[in-house]
Every structure is written in structure tokens, then in C-alpha cells.
One Martini backbone bead per residue (centre of mass of N, CA, C, O) as a GRO file, in nm:
protein
  491
    1MET     BB    1   1.913   5.386  -4.615
    2THR     BB    2   1.765   5.165  -4.830
    3LEU     BB    3   1.731   4.809  -4.806
    4THR     BB    4   1.729   4.524  -5.027
    5ASN     BB    5   1.611   4.184  -5.169
    6PRO     BB    6   1.573   4.110  -5.494
    7GLY     BB    7   1.654   3.796  -5.517
    8ALA     BB    8   1.413   3.662  -5.370
    9ARG     BB    9   1.198   3.650  -5.607
   10GLU     BB   10   1.355   3.427  -5.778
   11LEU     BB   11   1.267   3.194  -5.546
   12ASP     BB   12   0.987   3.188  -5.593
   13GLY     BB   13   0.858   2.853  -5.609
   14LYS     BB   14   1.092   2.702  -5.520
   15ARG     BB   15   1.271   2.399  -5.467
   16ILE     BB   16   1.452   2.369  -5.151
   17ALA     BB   17   1.736   2.186  -5.040
   18ILE     BB   18   1.868   2.117  -4.719
   19VAL     BB   19   2.192   1.965  -4.662
   20GLY     BB   20   2.268   2.007  -4.366
   21LEU     BB   21   2.244   2.130  -4.009
   22GLY     BB   22   2.437   2.337  -3.968
   23LYS     BB   23   2.520   2.656  -3.964
   24SER     BB   24   2.464   2.706  -4.273
   25GLY     BB   25   2.195   2.554  -4.300
   26ARG     BB   26   2.031   2.715  -4.093
   27ALA     BB   27   2.074   2.990  -4.225
   28SER     BB   28   1.943   2.926  -4.494
   29LEU     BB   29   1.664   2.854  -4.383
   30LYS     BB   30   1.604   3.122  -4.248
   31VAL     BB   31   1.629   3.317  -4.491
   32LEU     BB   32   1.433   3.175  -4.682
   33GLY     BB   33   1.187   3.198  -4.487
   34GLU     BB   34   1.195   3.523  -4.471
   35LEU     BB   35   1.242   3.616  -4.799
   36THR     BB   36   1.075   3.373  -4.919
   37GLN     BB   37   0.851   3.148  -5.133
   38ALA     BB   38   0.980   2.893  -5.086
   39THR     BB   39   1.016   2.550  -5.092
   40LEU     BB   40   1.112   2.354  -4.806
   41SER     BB   41   1.388   2.140  -4.714
   42ALA     BB   42   1.526   1.903  -4.461
   43TRP     BB   43   1.861   1.748  -4.406
   44ASP     BB   44   2.006   1.460  -4.220
   45ALA     BB   45   2.191   1.208  -4.086
   46ASP     BB   46   2.101   1.334  -3.816
   47MET     BB   47   1.813   1.330  -3.642
   48THR     BB   48   1.877   1.544  -3.413
   49ALA     BB   49   1.904   1.792  -3.611
   50LEU     BB   50   1.594   1.848  -3.650
   51ALA     BB   51   1.551   1.995  -3.373
   52ARG     BB   52   1.694   2.272  -3.462
   53ILE     BB   53   1.424   2.336  -3.669
   54ALA     BB   54   1.211   2.408  -3.493
   55GLY     BB   55   0.969   2.620  -3.659
   56SER     BB   56   1.028   2.591  -3.935
   57ARG     BB   57   0.975   2.642  -4.286
   58VAL     BB   58   0.867   2.320  -4.380
   59ASP     BB   59   0.765   2.057  -4.583
   60THR     BB   60   1.030   1.877  -4.531
   61ALA     BB   61   1.182   1.612  -4.323
   62GLY     BB   62   1.503   1.425  -4.302
   63SER     BB   63   1.668   1.093  -4.251
   64ASP     BB   64   2.006   0.931  -4.298
   65LEU     BB   65   2.296   0.752  -4.251
   66ASP     BB   66   2.287   0.691  -4.547
   67ALA     BB   67   2.399   0.862  -4.813
   68ALA     BB   68   2.240   0.729  -5.047
   69SER     BB   69   1.958   0.735  -4.915
   70LEU     BB   70   1.947   1.039  -4.872
   71ALA     BB   71   1.971   1.119  -5.169
   72ARG     BB   72   1.711   0.980  -5.262
   73LYS     BB   73   1.517   1.144  -5.085
   74VAL     BB   74   1.583   1.422  -5.192
   75LEU     BB   75   1.515   1.361  -5.498
   76ALA     BB   76   1.215   1.266  -5.441
   77TRP     BB   77   1.127   1.576  -5.381
   78HIS     BB   78   1.203   1.759  -5.626
   79PRO     BB   79   1.431   1.964  -5.663
   80ASP     BB   80   1.583   2.261  -5.792
   81ILE     BB   81   1.759   2.297  -5.522
   82ILE     BB   82   2.080   2.235  -5.364
   83ILE     BB   83   2.212   2.271  -5.020
   84PRO     BB   84   2.516   2.181  -4.923
   85ALA     BB   85   2.726   2.087  -4.709
   86PRO     BB   86   3.069   2.103  -4.687
   87ALA     BB   87   3.098   1.791  -4.594
   88ILE     BB   88   2.987   1.715  -4.870
   89ALA     BB   89   3.108   1.532  -5.109
   90GLU     BB   90   3.188   1.539  -5.445
   91VAL     BB   91   3.212   1.202  -5.446
   92GLY     BB   92   2.927   1.165  -5.363
   93PRO     BB   93   2.590   1.078  -5.392
   94LEU     BB   94   2.462   1.362  -5.413
   95PHE     BB   95   2.615   1.472  -5.655
   96GLU     BB   96   2.545   1.243  -5.847
   97ALA     BB   97   2.234   1.266  -5.831
   98ALA     BB   98   2.215   1.562  -5.924
   99ARG     BB   99   2.345   1.528  -6.200
  100GLU     BB  100   2.145   1.315  -6.312
  101ALA     BB  101   1.888   1.526  -6.247
  102ASP     BB  102   1.963   1.827  -6.301
  103VAL     BB  103   2.052   1.963  -6.022
  104GLU     BB  104   2.121   2.226  -5.842
  105LEU     BB  105   2.423   2.338  -5.678
  106TRP     BB  106   2.446   2.526  -5.373
  107SER     BB  107   2.596   2.732  -5.190
  108GLU     BB  108   2.579   2.951  -4.933
  109ILE     BB  109   2.731   3.163  -5.100
  110GLU     BB  110   2.541   3.174  -5.340
  111LEU     BB  111   2.297   3.260  -5.176
  112ALA     BB  112   2.421   3.523  -5.063
  113TRP     BB  113   2.448   3.657  -5.342
  114ARG     BB  114   2.147   3.642  -5.438
  115LEU     BB  115   2.041   3.796  -5.145
  116ARG     BB  116   2.168   4.052  -5.143
  117ALA     BB  117   2.198   4.374  -5.068
  118MET     BB  118   2.031   4.680  -5.181
  119ASP     BB  119   2.024   4.994  -5.280
  120GLU     BB  120   1.859   5.266  -5.421
  121GLN     BB  121   2.098   5.271  -5.662
  122GLY     BB  122   2.186   4.959  -5.712
  123ASN     BB  123   2.388   4.883  -5.481
  124TYR     BB  124   2.655   4.675  -5.372
  125ALA     BB  125   2.844   4.520  -5.160
  126PRO     BB  126   3.153   4.438  -5.172
  127TRP     BB  127   3.376   4.166  -5.253
  128LEU     BB  128   3.635   3.988  -5.073
  129CYS     BB  129   3.826   3.702  -5.185
  130VAL     BB  130   3.951   3.402  -5.006
  131THR     BB  131   4.206   3.163  -5.076
  132GLY     BB  132   4.371   2.854  -4.981
  133THR     BB  133   4.574   2.638  -4.801
  134ASN     BB  134   4.713   2.897  -4.658
  135GLY     BB  135   4.621   3.195  -4.461
  136LYS     BB  136   4.321   3.287  -4.464
  137THR     BB  137   4.243   3.390  -4.177
  138THR     BB  138   4.457   3.607  -4.147
  139THR     BB  139   4.389   3.771  -4.398
  140VAL     BB  140   4.084   3.833  -4.339
  141SER     BB  141   4.139   3.968  -4.067
  142MET     BB  142   4.302   4.201  -4.183
  143VAL     BB  143   4.090   4.309  -4.376
  144GLY     BB  144   3.873   4.358  -4.164
  145ALA     BB  145   4.040   4.574  -4.012
  146MET     BB  146   4.061   4.770  -4.254
  147LEU     BB  147   3.757   4.815  -4.304
  148LYS     BB  148   3.695   4.920  -4.022
  149GLN     BB  149   3.892   5.160  -4.023
  150ALA     BB  150   3.732   5.278  -4.291
  151GLY     BB  151   3.410   5.228  -4.244
  152LEU     BB  152   3.296   4.948  -4.412
  153GLY     BB  153   3.320   4.700  -4.195
  154GLY     BB  154   3.346   4.385  -4.063
  155LEU     BB  155   3.360   4.073  -4.023
  156PRO     BB  156   3.442   3.789  -4.125
  157ILE     BB  157   3.331   3.550  -4.370
  158GLY     BB  158   3.216   3.211  -4.426
  159ASN     BB  159   3.463   3.003  -4.300
  160VAL     BB  160   3.410   3.237  -4.098
  161GLY     BB  161   3.209   3.307  -3.872
  162ASN     BB  162   2.945   3.406  -4.000
  163PRO     BB  163   2.727   3.341  -4.210
  164ALA     BB  164   2.691   3.500  -4.504
  165VAL     BB  165   2.373   3.507  -4.530
  166LEU     BB  166   2.334   3.689  -4.271
  167GLU     BB  167   2.508   3.945  -4.368
  168THR     BB  168   2.437   4.013  -4.679
  169THR     BB  169   2.112   4.053  -4.601
  170ARG     BB  170   2.131   4.307  -4.460
  171THR     BB  171   1.907   4.615  -4.376
  172ASP     BB  172   2.043   4.771  -4.176
  173ALA     BB  173   2.219   5.053  -4.080
  174ALA     BB  174   2.487   4.856  -4.000
  175ALA     BB  175   2.557   4.752  -4.260
  176PRO     BB  176   2.794   4.662  -4.448
  177LYS     BB  177   3.003   4.807  -4.724
  178ALA     BB  178   3.186   4.543  -4.688
  179PHE     BB  179   3.339   4.222  -4.781
  180VAL     BB  180   3.505   3.940  -4.626
  181LEU     BB  181   3.601   3.615  -4.763
  182GLU     BB  182   3.627   3.285  -4.667
  183LEU     BB  183   3.713   3.021  -4.904
  184SER     BB  184   3.653   2.708  -4.978
  185SER     BB  185   3.655   2.445  -5.188
  186PHE     BB  186   3.375   2.350  -5.110
  187GLN     BB  187   3.228   2.617  -5.174
  188LEU     BB  188   3.336   2.670  -5.471
  189THR     BB  189   3.214   2.424  -5.619
  190THR     BB  190   2.902   2.571  -5.555
  191THR     BB  191   2.995   2.837  -5.710
  192HIS     BB  192   2.867   3.059  -5.988
  193SER     BB  193   2.809   3.410  -5.955
  194VAL     BB  194   3.030   3.534  -5.820
  195SER     BB  195   3.154   3.894  -5.807
  196PRO     BB  196   3.433   4.014  -5.722
  197LEU     BB  197   3.630   4.276  -5.673
  198ALA     BB  198   3.837   4.083  -5.518
  199SER     BB  199   4.104   3.826  -5.546
  200VAL     BB  200   4.252   3.518  -5.384
  201CYS     BB  201   4.525   3.287  -5.408
  202LEU     BB  202   4.776   3.222  -5.192
  203ASN     BB  203   4.787   2.901  -5.244
  204PHE     BB  204   4.913   2.558  -5.342
  205ALA     BB  205   4.820   2.236  -5.205
  206ASP     BB  206   4.771   1.939  -5.103
  207ASP     BB  207   4.415   1.884  -5.035
  208HIS     BB  208   4.120   1.728  -5.002
  209LEU     BB  209   4.123   1.470  -5.197
  210GLU     BB  210   3.884   1.299  -5.079
  211TRP     BB  211   3.660   1.514  -5.164
  212HIS     BB  212   3.739   1.562  -5.483
  213GLY     BB  213   3.937   1.300  -5.602
  214SER     BB  214   4.154   1.530  -5.699
  215ARG     BB  215   4.385   1.760  -5.783
  216GLU     BB  216   4.231   1.890  -6.019
  217ALA     BB  217   3.964   1.947  -5.862
  218TYR     BB  218   4.095   2.128  -5.648
  219TRP     BB  219   4.209   2.340  -5.840
  220ALA     BB  220   3.939   2.421  -5.972
  221ALA     BB  221   3.811   2.527  -5.715
  222LYS     BB  222   4.017   2.749  -5.649
  223ALA     BB  223   4.000   2.901  -5.931
  224ARG     BB  224   3.704   3.023  -5.887
  225ILE     BB  225   3.785   3.291  -5.739
  226TYR     BB  226   3.841   3.455  -6.025
  227GLU     BB  227   3.570   3.458  -6.122
  228ARG     BB  228   3.430   3.763  -6.211
  229THR     BB  229   3.631   3.969  -6.162
  230GLN     BB  230   3.646   4.327  -6.150
  231VAL     BB  231   3.955   4.440  -6.058
  232ALA     BB  232   4.133   4.208  -5.871
  233CYS     BB  233   4.392   3.967  -5.927
  234VAL     BB  234   4.545   3.830  -5.675
  235TYR     BB  235   4.902   3.735  -5.653
  236PRO     BB  236   5.182   3.537  -5.623
  237VAL     BB  237   5.483   3.595  -5.704
  238GLY     BB  238   5.609   3.291  -5.865
  239ASP     BB  239   5.329   3.133  -5.880
  240SER     BB  240   5.238   2.920  -6.127
  241ILE     BB  241   4.971   2.795  -6.030
  242VAL     BB  242   4.822   3.063  -5.974
  243GLN     BB  243   4.878   3.205  -6.240
  244ARG     BB  244   4.698   3.012  -6.406
  245MET     BB  245   4.432   3.095  -6.280
  246VAL     BB  246   4.443   3.385  -6.385
  247ASP     BB  247   4.485   3.331  -6.691
  248GLU     BB  248   4.200   3.141  -6.703
  249ALA     BB  249   4.015   3.358  -6.623
  250ASP     BB  250   3.679   3.490  -6.621
  251VAL     BB  251   3.658   3.827  -6.643
  252VAL     BB  252   3.608   4.142  -6.605
  253GLU     BB  253   3.637   4.401  -6.782
  254GLY     BB  254   3.947   4.549  -6.649
  255ALA     BB  255   4.076   4.348  -6.499
  256ARG     BB  256   4.359   4.290  -6.283
  257ALA     BB  257   4.678   4.189  -6.220
  258ILE     BB  258   4.805   4.155  -5.876
  259GLY     BB  259   5.103   4.162  -5.730
  260VAL     BB  260   5.286   3.980  -5.470
  261SER     BB  261   5.588   4.092  -5.293
  262ALA     BB  262   5.901   4.076  -5.106
  263ASP     BB  263   5.995   4.265  -5.318
  264VAL     BB  264   6.055   4.475  -5.547
  265PRO     BB  265   5.819   4.631  -5.728
  266ALA     BB  266   5.641   4.627  -5.992
  267ALA     BB  267   5.434   4.724  -6.199
  268GLY     BB  268   5.131   4.603  -6.054
  269SER     BB  269   5.246   4.599  -5.751
  270ILE     BB  270   5.321   4.464  -5.426
  271GLY     BB  271   5.589   4.564  -5.194
  272ILE     BB  272   5.942   4.591  -5.092
  273VAL     BB  273   6.125   4.882  -4.949
  274GLU     BB  274   6.322   4.893  -4.701
  275GLY     BB  275   6.068   4.794  -4.503
  276VAL     BB  276   5.852   4.900  -4.718
  277VAL     BB  277   5.525   4.906  -4.811
  278VAL     BB  278   5.421   4.918  -5.157
  279ASP     BB  279   5.232   5.090  -5.420
  280ARG     BB  280   5.213   4.975  -5.787
  281ALA     BB  281   4.878   4.940  -5.873
  282TYR     BB  282   4.630   5.180  -5.793
  283HIS     BB  283   4.777   5.418  -5.937
  284ALA     BB  284   4.844   5.635  -6.193
  285SER     BB  285   5.175   5.656  -6.106
  286ARG     BB  286   5.294   5.348  -6.099
  287PHE     BB  287   5.533   5.372  -6.322
  288ASN     BB  288   5.702   5.601  -6.124
  289GLU     BB  289   5.559   5.530  -5.838
  290ALA     BB  290   5.515   5.500  -5.481
  291ILE     BB  291   5.299   5.393  -5.213
  292GLU     BB  292   5.277   5.407  -4.885
  293LEU     BB  293   5.151   5.179  -4.632
  294PHE     BB  294   5.383   5.015  -4.464
  295GLU     BB  295   5.570   4.865  -4.208
  296ILE     BB  296   5.716   4.591  -4.083
  297SER     BB  297   5.717   4.705  -3.788
  298ASP     BB  298   5.394   4.703  -3.765
  299ILE     BB  299   5.417   4.355  -3.740
  300ALA     BB  300   5.623   4.256  -3.516
  301HIS     BB  301   5.407   4.160  -3.291
  302LEU     BB  302   5.343   3.876  -3.461
  303ALA     BB  303   5.569   3.744  -3.335
  304PRO     BB  304   5.682   3.502  -3.174
  305ALA     BB  305   5.816   3.445  -2.894
  306GLY     BB  306   6.158   3.433  -2.978
  307SER     BB  307   6.087   3.505  -3.284
  308PRO     BB  308   6.070   3.564  -3.590
  309LEU     BB  309   5.912   3.688  -3.848
  310PRO     BB  310   5.715   3.533  -4.044
  311GLU     BB  311   5.679   3.515  -4.380
  312HIS     BB  312   5.368   3.458  -4.394
  313ILE     BB  313   5.280   3.718  -4.249
  314VAL     BB  314   5.386   3.914  -4.456
  315LYS     BB  315   5.218   3.807  -4.694
  316ASP     BB  316   4.941   3.850  -4.568
  317ALA     BB  317   4.966   4.160  -4.538
  318LEU     BB  318   5.006   4.227  -4.837
  319THR     BB  319   4.744   4.097  -4.938
  320ALA     BB  320   4.548   4.258  -4.768
  321ALA     BB  321   4.629   4.530  -4.890
  322ALA     BB  322   4.551   4.464  -5.184
  323LEU     BB  323   4.249   4.427  -5.126
  324ALA     BB  324   4.189   4.698  -4.986
  325ARG     BB  325   4.271   4.881  -5.226
  326ALA     BB  326   4.035   4.792  -5.410
  327ALA     BB  327   3.835   4.945  -5.184
  328GLY     BB  328   3.998   5.228  -5.105
  329VAL     BB  329   4.205   5.195  -4.893
  330SER     BB  330   4.419   5.351  -4.706
  331GLY     BB  331   4.734   5.359  -4.583
  332SER     BB  332   4.660   5.461  -4.295
  333ASP     BB  333   4.449   5.236  -4.238
  334ILE     BB  334   4.631   4.995  -4.278
  335ARG     BB  335   4.838   5.063  -4.061
  336ALA     BB  336   4.648   5.086  -3.814
  337ALA     BB  337   4.538   4.797  -3.831
  338LEU     BB  338   4.815   4.648  -3.799
  339GLN     BB  339   4.916   4.774  -3.528
  340SER     BB  340   4.639   4.634  -3.377
  341PHE     BB  341   4.685   4.351  -3.457
  342GLU     BB  342   4.566   4.016  -3.373
  343SER     BB  343   4.611   3.703  -3.338
  344GLY     BB  344   4.492   3.408  -3.322
  345HIS     BB  345   4.436   3.114  -3.219
  346HIS     BB  346   4.643   2.837  -3.316
  347ARG     BB  347   4.881   3.043  -3.442
  348ILE     BB  348   5.170   3.041  -3.331
  349GLU     BB  349   5.129   2.986  -3.004
  350LEU     BB  350   5.246   3.074  -2.705
  351ILE     BB  351   5.210   2.901  -2.400
  352ALA     BB  352   5.510   2.813  -2.291
  353THR     BB  353   5.802   2.815  -2.063
  354LEU     BB  354   5.985   2.513  -1.984
  355ASN     BB  355   6.296   2.469  -1.903
  356GLY     BB  356   6.355   2.632  -2.189
  357VAL     BB  357   6.088   2.534  -2.327
  358ARG     BB  358   5.890   2.576  -2.605
  359TYR     BB  359   5.527   2.603  -2.641
  360VAL     BB  360   5.357   2.550  -2.957
  361ASP     BB  361   5.050   2.650  -3.119
  362ASP     BB  362   4.956   2.492  -3.455
  363SER     BB  363   4.667   2.352  -3.512
  364LYS     BB  364   4.594   2.503  -3.791
  365ALA     BB  365   4.801   2.301  -3.920
  366THR     BB  366   4.625   2.084  -4.151
  367ASN     BB  367   4.878   2.095  -4.347
  368ALA     BB  368   5.176   2.086  -4.509
  369HIS     BB  369   5.203   2.385  -4.585
  370ALA     BB  370   5.160   2.506  -4.300
  371THR     BB  371   5.382   2.341  -4.156
  372LEU     BB  372   5.623   2.442  -4.311
  373ALA     BB  373   5.595   2.739  -4.224
  374SER     BB  374   5.628   2.679  -3.918
  375ILE     BB  375   5.914   2.526  -3.919
  376ALA     BB  376   6.102   2.715  -4.096
  377SER     BB  377   6.142   2.937  -3.850
  378GLN     BB  378   6.327   2.742  -3.718
  379ARG     BB  379   6.579   2.600  -3.569
  380ASP     BB  380   6.812   2.388  -3.607
  381GLY     BB  381   6.751   2.107  -3.409
  382SER     BB  382   6.474   2.229  -3.220
  383VAL     BB  383   6.230   2.030  -3.298
  384VAL     BB  384   5.936   1.911  -3.143
  385TRP     BB  385   5.715   1.725  -3.331
  386ILE     BB  386   5.362   1.742  -3.349
  387ALA     BB  387   5.189   1.487  -3.527
  388GLY     BB  388   4.878   1.429  -3.668
  389GLY     BB  389   4.579   1.243  -3.794
  390VAL     BB  390   4.397   1.336  -4.061
  391ALA     BB  391   4.521   1.307  -4.392
  392LYS     BB  392   4.326   1.341  -4.648
  393GLY     BB  393   4.519   1.172  -4.863
  394ALA     BB  394   4.794   1.235  -4.769
  395ARG     BB  395   5.145   1.289  -4.798
  396PHE     BB  396   5.484   1.331  -4.611
  397ASN     BB  397   5.763   1.310  -4.751
  398GLU     BB  398   5.821   1.601  -4.845
  399LEU     BB  399   5.797   1.740  -4.573
  400VAL     BB  400   6.013   1.585  -4.417
  401GLY     BB  401   6.246   1.657  -4.609
  402ALA     BB  402   6.219   1.976  -4.557
  403VAL     BB  403   6.245   1.952  -4.210
  404LYS     BB  404   6.479   1.770  -4.091
  405SER     BB  405   6.687   1.997  -3.993
  406LYS     BB  406   6.481   2.096  -3.749
  407LEU     BB  407   6.498   1.824  -3.591
  408ARG     BB  408   6.484   1.642  -3.287
  409ALA     BB  409   6.176   1.534  -3.296
  410VAL     BB  410   5.894   1.295  -3.309
  411VAL     BB  411   5.536   1.313  -3.249
  412VAL     BB  412   5.269   1.079  -3.289
  413ILE     BB  413   4.938   1.117  -3.365
  414GLY     BB  414   4.664   0.944  -3.409
  415VAL     BB  415   4.508   0.702  -3.642
  416ASP     BB  416   4.678   0.804  -3.910
  417GLN     BB  417   4.998   0.645  -3.933
  418GLU     BB  418   5.104   0.535  -4.205
  419PRO     BB  419   5.213   0.794  -4.352
  420TRP     BB  420   5.430   0.840  -4.126
  421ARG     BB  421   5.595   0.581  -4.142
  422ASP     BB  422   5.685   0.633  -4.428
  423ALA     BB  423   5.812   0.923  -4.401
  424LEU     BB  424   6.001   0.870  -4.135
  425GLY     BB  425   6.199   0.655  -4.267
  426GLN     BB  426   6.403   0.893  -4.386
  427ILE     BB  427   6.481   0.957  -4.052
  428PRO     BB  428   6.672   0.757  -3.856
  429ASP     BB  429   6.816   0.991  -3.664
  430VAL     BB  430   6.529   1.055  -3.564
  431PRO     BB  431   6.333   1.060  -3.308
  432ILE     BB  432   6.048   0.842  -3.256
  433ARG     BB  433   5.710   0.888  -3.137
  434TRP     BB  434   5.422   0.688  -3.032
  435VAL     BB  435   5.088   0.727  -3.003
  436ASP     BB  436   4.834   0.564  -2.901
  437PRO     BB  437   4.537   0.551  -3.078
  438SER     BB  438   4.359   0.443  -2.813
  439THR     BB  439   4.383   0.677  -2.654
  440THR     BB  440   4.233   0.925  -2.420
  441THR     BB  441   4.534   1.096  -2.400
  442PRO     BB  442   4.707   1.224  -2.645
  443MET     BB  443   4.830   1.497  -2.541
  444GLU     BB  444   4.953   1.405  -2.277
  445ASP     BB  445   5.137   1.193  -2.410
  446ALA     BB  446   5.290   1.388  -2.597
  447ILE     BB  447   5.413   1.568  -2.376
  448ALA     BB  448   5.566   1.348  -2.226
  449LEU     BB  449   5.747   1.267  -2.471
  450SER     BB  450   5.867   1.549  -2.522
  451ARG     BB  451   6.015   1.587  -2.246
  452ASP     BB  452   6.226   1.353  -2.300
  453VAL     BB  453   6.370   1.520  -2.567
  454ALA     BB  454   6.385   1.796  -2.472
  455ARG     BB  455   6.567   2.103  -2.477
  456PRO     BB  456   6.707   2.372  -2.419
  457ASP     BB  457   6.578   2.589  -2.677
  458ASP     BB  458   6.345   2.438  -2.757
  459THR     BB  459   6.055   2.327  -2.965
  460VAL     BB  460   5.726   2.250  -2.902
  461LEU     BB  461   5.533   2.154  -3.195
  462LEU     BB  462   5.205   2.202  -3.296
  463ALA     BB  463   5.194   2.059  -3.641
  464PRO     BB  464   5.001   1.819  -3.788
  465ALA     BB  465   4.905   1.810  -4.105
  466SER     BB  466   4.607   1.760  -3.989
  467ALA     BB  467   4.325   1.658  -3.895
  468SER     BB  468   4.109   1.626  -3.587
  469PHE     BB  469   3.842   1.413  -3.607
  470ASP     BB  470   3.951   1.156  -3.447
  471GLN     BB  471   4.018   1.305  -3.134
  472PHE     BB  472   3.863   1.569  -3.223
  473SER     BB  473   3.635   1.834  -3.300
  474SER     BB  474   3.889   2.033  -3.350
  475TYR     BB  475   4.154   2.241  -3.376
  476ALA     BB  476   4.081   2.396  -3.119
  477GLN     BB  477   4.061   2.156  -2.923
  478ARG     BB  478   4.347   2.058  -2.972
  479GLY     BB  479   4.487   2.317  -2.873
  480ASP     BB  480   4.361   2.315  -2.590
  481ALA     BB  481   4.484   2.043  -2.510
  482PHE     BB  482   4.774   2.130  -2.530
  483ALA     BB  483   4.765   2.362  -2.324
  484ALA     BB  484   4.666   2.188  -2.084
  485ALA     BB  485   4.906   1.987  -2.085
  486VAL     BB  486   5.125   2.193  -2.035
  487ARG     BB  487   5.016   2.313  -1.767
  488ALA     BB  488   5.006   2.040  -1.617
  489SER     BB  489   5.321   1.981  -1.639
  490ARG     BB  490   5.399   2.214  -1.433
  491ALA     BB  491   5.287   2.081  -1.158
   0.00000   0.00000   0.00000
């Protein structure tokens, strides 16, 4: 079957500026250069980034360390469309300058949608889109496994894996027949025309407020996931914040709200009956009967060693099944995919047990919502919590109040310690240890302090509730540093 990219012709003759030459920016430049006759420019704050695009078809390339100066240079080139990197804040000078000049801002996701491949019958591979404050990567990974089991698709894309624009524009014989995308609020802010087959916001809690400027702007970005949904707006039953996103979304006529619940499901929902996950949403007889999808025992292997299966893992699996069902995946394929599914690194990953103390890496818990889910599954009074990093404008008083019964002690890393001093002041009976922000060995110091307070049967848990880029290059490098420090302490 022949695949083409009809949307490419719509960009011929356009002036398109790519600002930020990270992975998604370079991918956008590559695909635009290969598929369109647009005039292209490339920009980055770091001059050395321009070397990465040597040989690319660009009219102009430029750099400036000052964000306002860079924005002026970009707008002086008179673009029709600007594709900003996700790291470029909504409250920054580039967004402001583009609005003043009435220039369109497109995410790489928007570009991927516009240029996606079409078959000879005029059909496009459907998109299943996932956002939320916590659980996105696990959920899209599960959906990806289900699509692969059903012979429909490959690995997740978007905020994980390969840039979406590289995958959705593929015209080779092995191109996926369906896509699952993890979408961040950064990407959604500048995504305008994507029409997913099914979509979900897993949850909502304050995060990235410094990027969006307000909680309301962050909520609005997340809510965009449901716009133009064709078949299923999946949502967590009982979450009024997400429910409002669904209620206010402008969807394709005929799209339905599909609830996900850990309880017995009502008609129109997916839920659990005596340990069996059942579908009362997608089949004609849903008002009278349920279709079995999988058993909770099929995902029991995803529990951290020595701990019960976390509630959020169960919810992620139910949600993944709800999305896959929208694409027609059978219950048998969903079950088979989950039975062989393995979690990725840095998400409640047991590194070692030393002298009876478990050391668990949840470096991917970069906000309070994810951290609460991580700590909540632990035994009261058993957690030596390693927290801290870049707060992203968040406060942690509510989080600390919610988990205080679980804590043996807290060890704080990172350079952004003021929010933690404020929040931890409410638990004077819990020992607090502070790692010097200027240290060059933050994780080694944190493990040493943890060993002083941990007791047999305790868990030393890295769940920072913060971003990593003050002392580490990524949450993955932070988790790797934790694992290395734990293993070194065994010697």
C-alpha cells in the first residue's frame, strides 16, 4: 500500500523558523527539508548547537544567549510559522513577540499532525494521546505494547521515544498503523489541529507553573488533549478537575466520555469486578453485560520487590486498556501485552537491599503528585525520603502533610531548598538532613546521610518531587547516580 504526505504541499512557500535545536527541533528541520519547499531558518541560544545542523537546507541560522534578543532576531526574519522547542516558556519573550506580530506558533506535534502519512484510500493512522501530571510514560508504554501485540503499531512517541514528526511521516511498508503519544503541557500549548481517536488526561496537580505563568494556564494546556477527539474522551471517574476538561471540550460529534474506575464500572466505563478488569464501554451490549479484558494478577509482576502493587500502576493499566479498546484492540491482546510488560527504569525501581534496608529509585517522580503516589504505598514510619531539586514554582506543604505518617526521615538535595525548609517545618519530630547545595557529590552525600538514619525493613526512597537540572542533566542521570551511590556504599 502506497503512503504519501499530502500536508507537505500546504507548507510550500511558507517561511518557517525552528527555534531550539534539540531532538525535536532537529527532527522538524529534517522533515521539513525533505518533504516541503518551505523556506527554513534555525535558531538556538547556544551557538554550538548550530553545528548539529551542518548540511541542512536553511536560509538563515542564528544564535543569541539573551532570550529577548534571540526573539527579536527570529521575528526580524519575518516567519509565517515558528516551531519553538518545548523548553521555551509560554511566559517568555518569544511567545510574546510572536503574539504581537500575529505569527503562528506550532509545536513539533502540530507539525507531525500536518505532515502525517495517508494511504491510497485517504486514511490516516489514528492517534491515541495521553497527558497528565503523573503516569504518562507508564501508560503510553502499556498502550504501545498493546498496539504492538495487535499488529498495529510501534513504540510510543511525542514526549518519549523518537520525535513524533519522524514517525508519523513514515511512508515505508513497516510504518505503524496506529500511534500512541505522550504529550506534555509544553507541547499541547502550541498544538492546534490534532484530532485524536482517543485521549486522556490521567490526573492534574500543580506543576510547571513557572513555564505557563499560572495554574489556570497549565490547566488550559492540559485540557487541550480532549479537543477534536473522535471516539473516546477517557477520564478518571471521580476526578472533578479532569471531568471539567471533558465537559468543556469541543469534540467530534459522536465522541463519548469513557470513565476509568478501580470499582465496579457503570455502563460507559471500564472498571474492576472481583479482580477482573472489564469493559462496559465499547460494545453494543454494554448496558447489560461486561467483557473481560485482563486480571489484576496479570500485572502483579509490576509491583516493586517486597511491596504491594501500587494503586497508580493499576490505574495506568486500566487507562491503557481503555485507549487501546478505542482502537479496536481485543481483550486477549491487551492481556497478553500486560502479562509480558516490564516497567522502565527510574520508576519505583528496587536497586538493592543492604542490611535489611531497601533502596528504591523513583527519580521520575518530578512533581508532588507523582511523589505522593510513590510514598503512599509504603509502610507507616518506614521511609527515608530523598527529596529536592528544582521546584518549578511549586510548594510542598500539602505533600509533606500528606506523607508525614510514612516518614522515618527526610534527606534534602538540590539547590532550591527554601520551599523544603518551609514545608518540612511542619514535621518537627521527623529528622531532617540537608545536603550542602554546593557539593559536587550530592547523591553520594545523600546516601551516606540516609544510612545513618535508616533501620532494617525501612525504604530509602529517591522521589524528589522536583526537576533534576540543577545538579544533574536529567531525571535518568539522577537515578543512575542514586543507583551508583547505593552500589558503592555496599563496598
